VOGU-3710 file (C-alpha; in Angstrom, 3 decimals, decimal comma):
1> mgifgiigne> 83,549/-61,276/291,646  82,666/-59,116/288,452  83,418/-59,278/284,840  82,952/-56,551/282,151  83,656/-56,577/278,293  83,402/-54,406/275,335  84,010/-54,931/271,655  83,546/-52,752/268,727  84,809/-52,205/264,865  86,823/-49,026/265,454
11> rtkvaqsvyy> 90,056/-48,729/267,692  89,217/-46,448/270,759  90,114/-46,173/274,351  88,008/-49,219/275,186  90,025/-49,309/278,771  88,266/-46,274/279,900  84,886/-47,642/279,269  85,913/-50,992/281,146  87,081/-48,817/283,978  83,721/-47,267/284,455
21> glyalqhrgq> 81,992/-50,558/284,045  84,201/-52,230/286,669  83,819/-49,193/289,049  79,995/-50,165/288,546  80,612/-53,623/289,583  83,176/-52,711/292,455  80,474/-54,090/295,098  81,221/-57,771/293,690  84,801/-57,646/294,404  87,220/-55,417/296,331
31> escgivvndd> 90,448/-57,349/296,558  91,939/-56,591/293,061  91,053/-55,754/289,713  92,619/-55,835/285,848  91,998/-54,916/282,296  93,434/-56,488/279,240  93,060/-54,712/275,876  93,096/-56,316/272,397  94,476/-53,882/269,539  94,693/-56,380/266,401
41> gvfsshkntg> 95,860/-59,139/268,219  98,362/-57,336/270,604  97,219/-57,710/274,023  97,893/-54,938/276,793  97,153/-55,719/280,473  97,459/-54,208/283,602  96,229/-55,592/287,066  96,870/-55,317/290,820  95,415/-55,685/294,273  93,082/-52,780/295,476
51> lvddvfshga> 90,029/-50,876/294,327  89,495/-49,902/290,731  90,329/-46,311/291,342  93,573/-47,034/293,117  94,809/-49,696/290,548  93,927/-47,564/287,275  95,482/-44,220/287,444  95,054/-42,093/284,452  98,659/-43,153/283,508  97,714/-46,556/283,851
61> ldalgegtma> 94,771/-46,455/281,598  96,658/-44,160/278,914  99,282/-46,908/278,947  96,787/-49,435/277,714  96,335/-47,682/274,611  93,502/-48,050/272,031  91,943/-51,195/270,888  88,698/-52,678/269,332  87,952/-54,991/272,475  88,734/-55,393/276,163
71> ighvrygtlg> 87,881/-57,323/279,035  87,937/-56,449/282,854  87,685/-58,163/286,263  86,990/-57,307/289,913  88,130/-59,872/292,359  86,603/-60,952/295,808  89,398/-62,307/297,664  88,535/-65,493/298,989  90,781/-66,971/301,741  94,029/-68,494/300,555
81> tkgktnaepi> 93,762/-66,841/296,921  94,638/-63,231/297,814  97,317/-61,233/296,190  98,485/-60,163/292,732  99,217/-63,225/291,317  95,524/-64,491/291,545  94,366/-61,090/289,868  92,368/-61,418/286,738  92,064/-61,402/283,621  94,828/-63,733/282,968
91> vvnhvkgrla> 96,573/-64,088/279,491  98,021/-67,239/278,180  99,968/-67,852/275,040  99,509/-71,252/273,107  100,261/-72,929/270,073  97,263/-71,465/268,233  97,376/-68,115/269,457  96,675/-65,921/272,581  93,760/-66,144/275,124  92,503/-63,746/278,078
101> iatagrisna> 90,226/-64,694/280,486  88,303/-63,399/283,299  85,903/-65,518/285,567  82,989/-64,948/288,009  81,747/-67,293/290,538  83,377/-70,588/291,229  84,246/-73,887/289,560  83,162/-76,367/291,952  85,234/-79,046/290,603  88,242/-76,934/289,846
111> selrhelelq> 90,456/-78,975/292,463  89,765/-82,315/290,980  90,506/-80,646/287,269  93,360/-78,996/288,546  94,683/-82,569/289,700  93,951/-84,292/286,465  95,694/-81,519/284,621  98,898/-81,697/286,816  99,192/-85,373/286,082  99,206/-84,496/282,452
121> gmifhtasda> 102,118/-82,258/283,078  100,476/-78,809/283,173  102,168/-76,291/285,755  100,121/-73,850/287,642  101,228/-70,506/288,647  98,018/-69,162/290,485  95,083/-70,431/292,641  92,478/-69,142/290,381  89,703/-71,229/288,317  90,610/-69,097/285,551
131> evvsyliike> 93,778/-70,988/284,956  92,210/-74,236/285,134  89,476/-73,184/282,660  92,227/-71,691/280,373  94,373/-75,110/280,158  90,998/-76,842/279,510  90,348/-74,695/276,591  94,000/-74,998/275,197  93,751/-78,509/275,269  90,516/-78,744/273,247
141> rltaptieda> 91,782/-76,118/270,891  94,459/-78,373/269,666  91,663/-80,157/267,765  88,825/-78,015/267,522  88,079/-75,987/264,530  87,407/-72,593/266,300  88,052/-71,151/269,913  84,323/-71,107/270,498  84,187/-74,884/269,821  86,880/-75,187/272,220
151> vvramahleg> 85,032/-73,358/274,764  81,939/-75,296/274,415  83,886/-78,514/274,692  85,476/-77,510/277,987  82,187/-76,319/279,313  81,479/-79,996/279,253  84,121/-80,663/282,088  82,908/-77,667/284,352  80,653/-77,851/287,186  79,589/-74,917/289,618
161> gycmllmspr> 78,121/-71,589/289,364  80,177/-69,405/286,938  80,094/-66,516/284,079  82,955/-65,919/282,086  84,553/-63,493/279,427  87,349/-64,947/277,018  89,224/-62,781/274,278  91,065/-64,241/271,571  92,868/-62,067/268,815  89,551/-61,701/266,680
171> klialrdkrg> 86,631/-62,794/269,058  85,111/-61,870/272,585  83,171/-64,813/273,897  80,866/-64,761/276,866  79,297/-67,738/278,571  77,029/-68,474/281,504  76,797/-71,946/283,322  74,147/-74,412/282,386  72,147/-73,617/285,635  72,436/-69,929/285,360
181> mhplcygqre> 73,710/-69,408/288,967  75,115/-65,801/288,419  73,598/-63,000/285,946  75,111/-61,999/282,841  74,110/-59,633/280,375  74,959/-57,670/277,339  73,715/-54,390/275,511  74,718/-51,874/272,646  76,081/-48,407/272,652  75,043/-45,880/270,236
191> ngeyviages> 78,342/-45,994/268,275  77,521/-49,759/267,882  79,919/-51,144/270,519  78,665/-54,190/272,386  79,094/-54,191/276,016  78,968/-57,595/278,436  78,532/-57,343/281,843  77,960/-59,304/285,123  75,013/-56,783/286,206  72,868/-54,436/284,184
201> caldsvgatf> 74,040/-51,504/286,205  77,333/-51,803/284,797  75,567/-51,350/281,277  73,930/-48,238/282,329  77,226/-46,877/283,473  78,866/-46,606/279,894  75,472/-45,691/278,118  74,575/-49,041/276,732  70,944/-50,296/276,190  70,225/-53,325/277,823
211> irelepgevl> 69,426/-56,169/275,262  69,057/-59,384/276,998  70,626/-61,643/279,507  72,463/-64,841/278,299  70,477/-67,808/278,631  71,702/-70,608/281,270  74,403/-72,505/279,342  74,636/-70,071/276,237  77,817/-69,166/274,679  77,828/-65,757/272,879
221> vfsedgiksi> 80,504/-65,054/270,377  81,070/-61,456/269,299  83,031/-60,696/266,203  83,490/-58,507/263,158  80,903/-60,860/261,680  78,228/-60,211/264,239  76,953/-62,187/267,130  76,678/-65,768/267,238  74,729/-67,998/270,015  75,640/-71,498/270,713
231> kehcgtaaes> 72,983/-73,201/272,825  74,537/-76,803/273,119  74,538/-76,671/276,995  71,266/-75,018/277,267  68,431/-76,773/278,817  70,736/-79,586/280,176  70,184/-78,793/283,660  67,497/-77,145/285,863  67,784/-73,454/286,203  69,214/-72,393/289,542
241> lcvfeyvyts> 69,961/-68,754/289,961  71,777/-67,946/293,109  69,032/-66,370/295,254  71,667/-64,465/297,338  71,922/-62,062/294,189  68,568/-60,803/295,331  69,407/-60,591/299,025  72,709/-59,259/299,001  75,063/-59,573/296,001  73,702/-57,608/293,287
251> rpdsvvsgcs> 73,188/-54,076/293,468  69,531/-52,615/293,823  69,595/-50,487/290,708  70,118/-54,052/288,659  67,644/-56,232/286,905  68,200/-60,017/287,242  66,290/-62,509/285,514  63,502/-59,745/284,651  63,004/-58,800/288,103  64,406/-55,305/289,870
261> vhearqraga> 66,737/-56,327/292,725  65,541/-53,296/294,556  61,729/-54,441/294,248  63,085/-58,211/295,240  64,475/-56,827/298,337  61,367/-54,743/299,290  59,275/-57,824/298,880  61,760/-59,530/301,119  60,772/-57,041/303,925  57,293/-57,197/303,348
271> llakahpvea> 57,182/-61,063/303,638  59,188/-60,647/306,624  56,768/-58,017/308,330  54,018/-60,710/307,854  55,910/-63,595/309,286  57,601/-61,492/312,212  55,130/-58,498/313,218  56,434/-56,578/316,320  55,480/-53,453/317,990  57,684/-50,712/317,292
281> dvvvgvpdsg> 58,370/-46,973/316,724  60,681/-46,947/313,914  62,188/-49,334/311,273  65,889/-49,022/310,325  67,974/-50,573/307,453  71,500/-51,616/307,567  73,377/-49,561/304,891  73,158/-50,522/302,008  71,760/-54,232/301,040  69,377/-53,950/304,040
291> ldaaigysre> 67,835/-50,482/303,210  65,259/-51,646/300,644  64,115/-54,587/302,783  63,561/-52,041/305,799  61,457/-50,067/303,546  59,346/-53,041/302,511  59,155/-54,032/306,378  57,881/-50,484/307,031  55,360/-50,324/304,350  53,800/-53,673/305,214
301> sgipygigli> 53,679/-52,983/308,844  52,835/-49,269/308,909  55,825/-48,441/311,459  57,453/-45,636/309,995  60,928/-45,863/308,354  63,812/-43,715/309,604  67,569/-43,350/308,784  69,380/-44,514/312,042  72,557/-45,409/310,588  75,099/-43,724/308,382
311> knkyigrtfi> 77,730/-45,678/306,318  81,071/-44,375/305,771  81,120/-44,529/301,900  84,967/-45,044/301,866  84,801/-48,584/303,416  83,700/-51,654/301,373  81,549/-54,288/302,030  82,428/-56,346/304,971  80,654/-59,522/303,871  83,366/-60,022/301,264
321> apgqdvredk> 86,272/-58,977/303,183  88,762/-61,651/303,469  89,348/-62,771/306,990  87,454/-62,533/310,161  89,939/-59,878/311,997  89,581/-57,668/308,847  85,707/-57,877/308,782  85,473/-56,956/312,371  87,872/-54,042/311,934  85,849/-52,678/308,986
331> vkiklnpish> 82,713/-52,971/310,918  84,023/-50,859/313,506  84,505/-47,881/311,406  81,841/-48,671/308,671  78,449/-47,764/310,394  77,616/-45,006/312,954  74,120/-44,180/314,731  71,844/-41,248/314,319  70,689/-40,924/317,754  67,959/-38,547/316,884
341> tvkgkrvvlv> 66,247/-41,310/315,058  66,680/-43,914/317,742  66,625/-42,254/321,125  63,856/-43,364/323,305  62,307/-45,476/320,523  61,657/-49,286/319,914  63,622/-49,897/316,801  63,097/-52,672/314,077  66,592/-53,284/312,679  66,600/-54,980/309,245
351> ddsivrgttc> 69,790/-56,675/307,827  70,022/-58,355/304,519  71,259/-61,546/306,404  73,068/-62,981/309,427  75,947/-64,924/308,433  78,783/-64,819/311,210  76,811/-62,517/313,522  79,902/-59,909/313,472  77,798/-56,976/312,556  74,396/-57,419/314,091
361> arlikllkna> 75,954/-57,615/317,687  78,020/-54,632/317,384  75,173/-52,524/315,455  72,604/-53,393/318,247  75,017/-52,350/321,021  75,601/-49,063/318,836  71,673/-48,598/318,681  71,235/-49,076/322,143  74,006/-46,922/323,281  72,604/-44,179/321,300
371> gavevhlrss> 69,328/-44,457/323,313  67,380/-47,122/321,599  65,075/-48,923/324,321  64,734/-51,876/322,303  66,206/-53,405/319,161  64,061/-56,025/317,442  66,404/-57,802/314,713  65,107/-58,950/311,272  66,889/-60,724/308,566  65,469/-60,597/305,109
381> appflnpcyy> 67,151/-63,908/304,324  66,586/-67,271/306,182  69,219/-68,745/308,626  72,585/-69,146/306,613  73,286/-72,888/307,309  75,540/-74,458/304,709  78,742/-73,549/303,068  78,424/-72,370/299,537  80,540/-73,799/296,639  79,484/-71,528/293,900
391> gtdidskdal> 81,191/-67,881/294,748  80,452/-66,953/298,146  83,521/-67,414/300,539  81,904/-69,676/303,037  83,766/-72,837/303,251  83,002/-74,380/306,628  80,022/-74,438/308,866  82,196/-73,356/311,793  81,701/-69,741/310,263  78,065/-69,699/310,508
401> iacnhsieei> 76,359/-68,661/313,562  72,933/-70,479/312,717  74,771/-73,746/312,606  76,057/-73,742/316,113  73,189/-71,820/317,773  69,432/-71,939/318,358  67,574/-68,730/317,296  67,203/-67,904/320,818  70,771/-68,114/321,564  71,501/-65,942/318,500
411> rkitgadslg> 69,139/-63,446/319,847  71,053/-63,573/323,112  74,537/-63,397/321,529  73,490/-60,312/319,378  71,645/-58,479/322,292  68,370/-58,237/320,221  65,139/-58,091/321,844  63,677/-60,295/319,439  64,772/-61,925/316,211  63,154/-63,153/313,122
421> ylrledvtkl> 64,363/-64,616/309,972  62,660/-64,524/306,355  60,930/-67,852/306,136  62,637/-70,598/303,774  59,303/-70,937/301,980  59,356/-67,213/301,250  62,708/-66,819/299,920  61,901/-68,094/296,232  59,136/-65,473/296,091  61,486/-62,676/295,806
431> getgsckgyc> 61,950/-62,572/292,223  58,426/-63,822/291,636  57,903/-61,049/289,003  60,765/-62,115/286,848  61,498/-64,899/284,614  63,697/-67,093/286,643  62,349/-70,736/286,856  64,264/-72,062/289,633  66,816/-70,964/292,422  69,828/-72,236/294,282
441> tacfdgrypt> 68,997/-72,021/297,998  71,581/-74,182/299,143  73,189/-71,912/301,700  69,727/-72,081/303,483  68,504/-75,525/303,080  71,535/-77,704/301,812  70,023/-78,776/298,496  72,723/-78,315/296,369  72,164/-78,241/292,434  75,658/-80,194/292,004
451> eipkvfknkf> 77,372/-82,744/293,737  79,192/-81,718/296,598  82,927/-81,237/295,500  85,107/-84,036/296,872  87,846/-81,788/298,324  84,830/-80,279/300,655  82,967/-83,664/301,123  86,008/-85,133/302,760  86,438/-82,259/304,941  82,844/-81,623/306,056
461> dskisdnnn> 81,396/-85,161/305,931  80,744/-85,037/309,477  79,039/-81,846/309,404  77,163/-81,650/305,984  73,951/-83,436/305,618  73,641/-85,644/302,701  70,475/-84,256/301,197  71,782/-82,799/297,980  69,770/-83,316/294,913
//
């Protein structure tokens, strides 16, 4: 999921800027999107299922009018939460005003919090974390002197990996969870407007100059009085940036924790070449998130890099498509081989990760049908062995091919002539040129930075090893 916000002192067509920001973040969510504009306390909103360009026609953007601030959201449609009802941002009215909220990531204890709130008489209309958080904030706002105080108090009840943007009639508030699992940064445009985004590439899309990332646990309050930083939750937990941001999630032109994603992926490819060398004629990357790793593998190994697969640019990311049937259908029309690159050659195929095995098996078959004599599969991530509770839609080990098969079995299932994964000890080296002090690698090693949510622990007790921190 991706979030984007903007605030200035003059009334402008802020929805248009948010539109461009969301467009830059489209890779983080393709199921639904929405924008809420604040014009002197009057909120106007539009959201629906679909891509940004489909949901926001010129008429829809014009209908949002002008304002001094706005927030937007692109949603990654997890299983069971699809549809317009769960689209964000959500807007709620309460006794002390109005509140709009957009979330990214996942509140891992949302089910428990929802149950507690329901027992107190709260009625929920969506399956989203945003509604749970909004009720917590409203509850705290009854006694808190300011909206930001209510937000800080509510954060004490939240677990998981999340970033949020909240908009009251007079303030725009950005916050990041205490472990800093997902990135959130802000910058400023020449006209003085401040822009907050889930990735730095979205700042570039609206001509904003990057200022800095929010610290883990930090709350930033933007208002006509300037910017106020609240660090009550900073330093209360070890930093645990989701390493999958470098492997797959973030765009390569983004900078996360001071490290270029593009460079991190090339580093992954180089480490992969050292760990799993092979005699071959060409290195091919799986578009788009496997391309940088393929370049890194090529440079380290000395094997020429070639463009062996062409991506249909009108098909979204298959990993975040909800439902296995949908993913398989998209893979069929998403990629096509270039026979001139691979015919008669030994090919090293580099993908960002092997999660379900859906894509790899089909691509290897395509490459061999196009004339490749050998295909050696390389993954720039370790085996994906554990469910994620912090924003990735892997809720069961049953969906993970590495949980049910050995590396040799996966090699045979995919049709590869050899198979190699990035070593677990190398995965935390990807962002070594940045400032991150620690990573969440639970999807690879099962070492969760938080307690496993009860709703999942009960479900997977027989499958999940009890080795979380």
